[in-house]
C-alpha positions in Angstrom: -24.9 59.2 -13.9 -22.0 59.0 -11.5 -18.6 58.0 -12.9 -16.2 56.1 -10.7 -12.9 57.6 -9.8 -10.9 55.0 -11.7 -12.8 55.7 -14.9 -12.2 59.4 -14.5 -8.5 58.8 -13.8 -8.2 56.6 -17.0 -9.8 59.3 -19.0 -7.3 61.9 -17.7 -4.4 59.5 -18.4 -5.6 58.5 -21.8 -6.8 61.9 -23.0 -5.0 64.6 -21.0 -5.7 67.4 -23.5 -9.4 66.3 -23.9 -9.8 66.4 -20.1 -8.2 69.8 -19.8 -10.1 71.4 -22.6 -13.4 70.2 -21.3 -13.0 70.8 -17.5 -16.5 72.2 -17.1 -18.1 69.3 -18.9 -19.2 66.2 -17.0 -16.6 63.4 -17.2 -19.2 61.0 -18.4 -19.7 63.2 -21.5 -16.1 62.6 -22.5 -16.6 59.0 -23.3 -18.9 58.7 -26.2 -19.1 56.9 -29.6 -16.5 59.2 -31.1 -13.9 58.7 -28.3 -14.7 55.1 -27.5 -12.1 53.5 -29.9 -9.2 55.8 -28.7 -10.2 55.1 -25.1 -10.4 51.3 -25.7 -7.0 51.3 -27.5 -5.4 53.2 -24.6 -6.5 50.5 -22.2 -6.1 47.4 -24.4 -3.3 45.0 -23.5 -0.3 44.9 -25.7 1.8 41.8 -26.4 4.3 43.0 -23.8 1.6 42.9 -21.2 1.3 39.1 -21.7 5.0 38.3 -21.4 4.6 37.0 -17.9 2.7 34.0 -19.4 5.9 32.8 -21.1 7.5 32.2 -17.7 7.2 28.5 -16.6 5.7 29.4 -13.2 5.6 26.5 -10.7 3.0 26.2 -7.9 5.4 24.8 -5.3 9.0 25.6 -4.4 10.3 22.0 -4.6 9.3 21.6 -8.3 10.8 25.0 -9.1 14.1 24.2 -7.4 14.4 20.9 -9.3 13.6 22.6 -12.6 16.1 25.4 -11.9 18.8 22.8 -11.0 18.2 20.9 -14.2 18.5 24.1 -16.3 21.2 25.8 -14.2 18.9 28.8 -13.6 18.1 30.8 -10.4 14.8 30.6 -8.5 12.6 33.6 -7.9 10.5 33.2 -4.8 7.6 35.6 -4.4 5.9 35.7 -1.0 3.1 37.8 0.3 2.0 38.6 3.8 -1.8 38.2 4.1 -4.6 37.1 1.9 -4.6 38.4 -1.7 -8.3 39.4 -1.4 -7.6 41.4 1.8 -9.0 40.6 5.3 -10.7 37.3 4.7 
């Protein structure tokens, strides 16, 4: 079974000592029933990861400017160049 590069990278980041100790073993052997919980806990989102949901994001600039004026707050405008899904 071939393990993707991202899975191997996560294993190295979550379990650096485990990955170093077992260099000659197949990376796929590092994720098993005994290591699953620790691996899952390493990747699981924390409450801090969800803080962006508490921001009252607005889909258009006009609404955001009106809300910011009412609350005397600044406006953060985030723009991107190109399509978020690449070359579509």
